C-alpha positions in Angstrom: 0.0 -0.3 0.0 1.2 3.5 -1.0 2.3 6.1 1.6 -0.6 8.3 0.7 -3.2 5.3 1.6 -1.5 4.5 4.8 -2.0 8.3 5.4 -5.6 8.1 4.8 -6.4 5.1 6.5 -4.0 4.7 9.5 -4.7 7.4 12.1 -1.3 6.4 13.2 0.5 7.3 10.5 3.6 9.3 11.2 4.0 8.7 14.8 6.4 5.7 16.4 4.0 4.3 18.7 4.2 1.0 20.2 1.1 -1.2 19.9 0.7 -1.0 23.5 0.7 3.0 23.8 -1.7 2.7 20.8 -4.0 0.5 23.0 -3.5 2.6 26.0 -4.5 5.9 24.1 -7.5 4.5 22.1 -9.0 2.7 25.8 -8.2 6.6 27.0 -10.3 7.9 24.1 -13.3 5.6 24.8 -13.3 6.6 28.0 -13.3 10.6 27.4 -16.3 10.4 24.6 -18.7 11.5 27.2 -16.0 14.5 28.3 -16.1 15.4 24.7 -19.4 15.2 24.1 -20.3 17.7 26.6 -17.6 19.7 25.8 -18.7 20.0 22.3 -21.9 21.2 23.5 -20.7 24.2 25.3 -20.9 28.0 23.9 -17.3 29.1 22.0 -16.3 32.9 21.1 -17.8 33.2 17.8 -15.5 34.3 15.0 -15.3 34.7 10.7 -12.8 32.7 9.5 -10.4 34.9 7.1 -7.9 32.4 6.0 -7.2 29.1 6.9 -3.5 27.2 6.3 -3.8 23.9 7.6 -3.6 24.2 11.0 -3.0 27.8 10.8 -5.7 30.3 10.7 -6.6 34.2 10.8 -9.7 34.8 12.2 -12.1 38.1 12.9 -13.7 37.3 16.6 -17.3 39.1 17.6 -17.2 41.3 20.8 -17.2 39.4 23.6 -17.0 39.8 27.7 -14.7 37.8 30.1 -14.0 37.1 33.5 -10.6 37.5 34.2 -7.7 36.9 37.0 -4.4 37.7 37.4 -1.9 34.9 38.6 1.6 34.3 39.5 3.2 30.5 38.9 4.6 28.8 36.1 1.8 27.6 33.0 0.4 24.5 34.8 0.4 26.2 38.7 -1.2 29.8 37.3 -3.8 27.7 35.1 -5.2 25.6 38.1 -5.3 28.7 40.4 -6.6 31.2 37.9 -9.3 28.4 36.7 -10.1 28.1 40.2 -11.0 31.5 41.2 -13.2 32.2 37.7 -14.8 29.1 38.1 -16.0 30.2 41.6 -17.4 33.1 40.0 -19.3 31.4 37.5 -20.7 28.6 39.7 -21.3 31.2 42.4 -19.3 29.4 44.8 -16.6 30.1 47.7 -16.8 34.0 48.6 -19.4 34.3 45.6 -22.1 32.0 47.4 -25.5 33.8 48.5 -27.3 33.1 51.4 -30.4 33.3 49.0 -30.1 29.7 47.5 -32.7 30.3 45.1 -31.0 34.0 43.5 -27.7 31.7 44.1 -28.8 29.3 41.6 -30.7 31.9 39.0 -27.0 33.7 39.1 -24.7 30.5 37.8 -23.2 31.1 34.7 -23.0 28.6 32.0 -19.5 27.4 30.8 -17.9 28.1 27.8 -14.7 27.1 25.6 -12.1 27.9 25.7 -10.2 29.1 28.7 -7.0 31.3 27.7 -4.1 32.5 29.4 -1.7 35.3 28.4 1.5 35.8 29.5 2.1 39.2 31.4 5.1 41.3 30.7 7.7 40.9 33.5 8.3 44.0 35.6 11.7 44.8 36.5 12.0 46.4 40.0 15.2 48.9 40.7 16.3 46.5 43.7 18.3 43.1 42.9 16.4 40.9 45.4 12.9 41.9 44.0 14.4 41.4 40.5 15.7 37.7 41.1 12.2 37.3 42.5 10.4 38.3 40.0 12.4 36.0 37.3 11.5 33.1 39.2 7.8 33.7 38.4 5.5 34.1 35.6 2.4 36.5 35.6 -0.5 35.2 33.8 -3.8 36.9 32.7 -6.8 34.3 32.7 -9.8 34.8 31.2 -13.5 32.3 30.6 -15.5 34.2 27.8 -19.0 35.0 29.3 -22.0 33.5 27.5 -23.1 36.2 24.5 -26.2 36.0 26.2 -24.6 38.6 29.0 -23.5 42.2 28.9 -21.4 44.3 31.3 -24.7 45.3 32.7 -26.6 42.1 33.1 -23.5 39.9 34.5 -23.4 39.2 38.3 -21.1 41.1 40.1 -17.9 39.3 41.4 -17.3 39.3 45.5 -13.6 38.2 44.7 -12.3 41.6 43.7 -9.5 39.3 41.9 -11.9 38.3 39.2 -12.7 41.4 37.3 -15.3 41.9 34.2 -14.0 43.5 30.9 -15.7 43.8 27.2 -13.5 43.2 24.2 -13.9 44.9 21.0 -13.8 42.9 17.9 -10.7 41.7 16.9 -8.5 39.6 14.4 -6.4 36.8 15.6 -4.0 34.8 14.0 -4.1 31.4 15.3 -2.3 27.7 15.5 -3.9 24.5 16.6 -2.1 21.4 18.0 -2.7 18.4 20.2 0.4 18.2 22.9 0.8 18.1 26.8 0.0 22.0 27.8 4.2 22.5 28.7 5.4 25.9 28.7 7.9 24.3 26.1 5.8 22.8 23.6 3.6 26.5 24.1 6.5 28.3 23.0 7.5 26.0 20.3 3.9 26.3 18.6 4.1 30.3 19.4 7.4 30.5 17.5 5.4 28.5 14.3 2.8 30.9 14.5 5.0 33.8 14.4 7.0 32.6 11.4 3.5 31.8 9.7 2.7 35.5 10.6 5.7 36.9 8.8 5.0 35.0 6.0 1.5 36.3 5.5 2.7 40.0 6.8 0.5 39.8 9.7 1.8 42.7 12.7 0.7 41.3 16.2 -0.9 44.1 18.4 -0.5 42.1 21.8 1.1 39.6 23.7 0.1 35.7 22.8 -2.3 33.6 24.8 -2.8 29.9 25.2 -6.2 28.6 24.8 -7.4 25.1 26.2 -10.3 23.4 25.1 -10.3 19.9 27.0 -9.7 19.1 30.8 -6.3 17.2 31.5 -8.4 13.8 31.4 -8.5 13.9 27.8 -5.6 12.4 26.2 -2.7 14.5 25.1 -3.4 13.1 20.9 -7.1 14.2 21.2 -7.0 17.7 23.2 -7.6 20.4 21.1 -5.2 23.8 22.0 -4.4 26.9 20.4 -2.2 29.4 20.3 -3.8 33.0 19.4 -2.1 36.3 18.6 -4.4 39.8 17.9 -3.2 41.6 14.8 -4.1 44.3 12.7 
């Protein structure tokens, strides 16, 4: 059989995986079917695809409202803590829990996809000890897009001052889609690939890169949908 036909019919084509590894991935995939079915039903930000080139895409996103928080740590720890804080706001838990159970239930906000993280520029202090400490941690801005049925005026207030609500106007983004572990090295690698594609297309960035996650950690890496998004002119 030709290589072309192998690539068409063999989902493992090009991947150097043992039979045992393939079996494990398939079993994990079957166990995650319910998770994917649930995730696919969640609302996602609306956008118009302006150009598509393999895993790369140029998109025009509609205006949106986000709930966001700024957290410190590496990609994994910041993502976990940021998600916890924003989910407390969405599900009206923690400091957002109301004594009025009926009102608490009515204030709950539906989940959406993806969860997006943007690395904040490091601020360098004038003193050496603080500078060294700043280099040991990164700062990320994590946000959840609010359902399109809400506006800034209709969203419930957050009892936690760390969670803020912000409106984002219509914006173009260049994107790259990948399926790997969400490590800082992989995110950096994909960001460089996207920046290289943008350079070829003559696209100029207007802001920092964002890492978007669509799947929970329980989904096998080969089945995950992750993206890097960079705002462009």
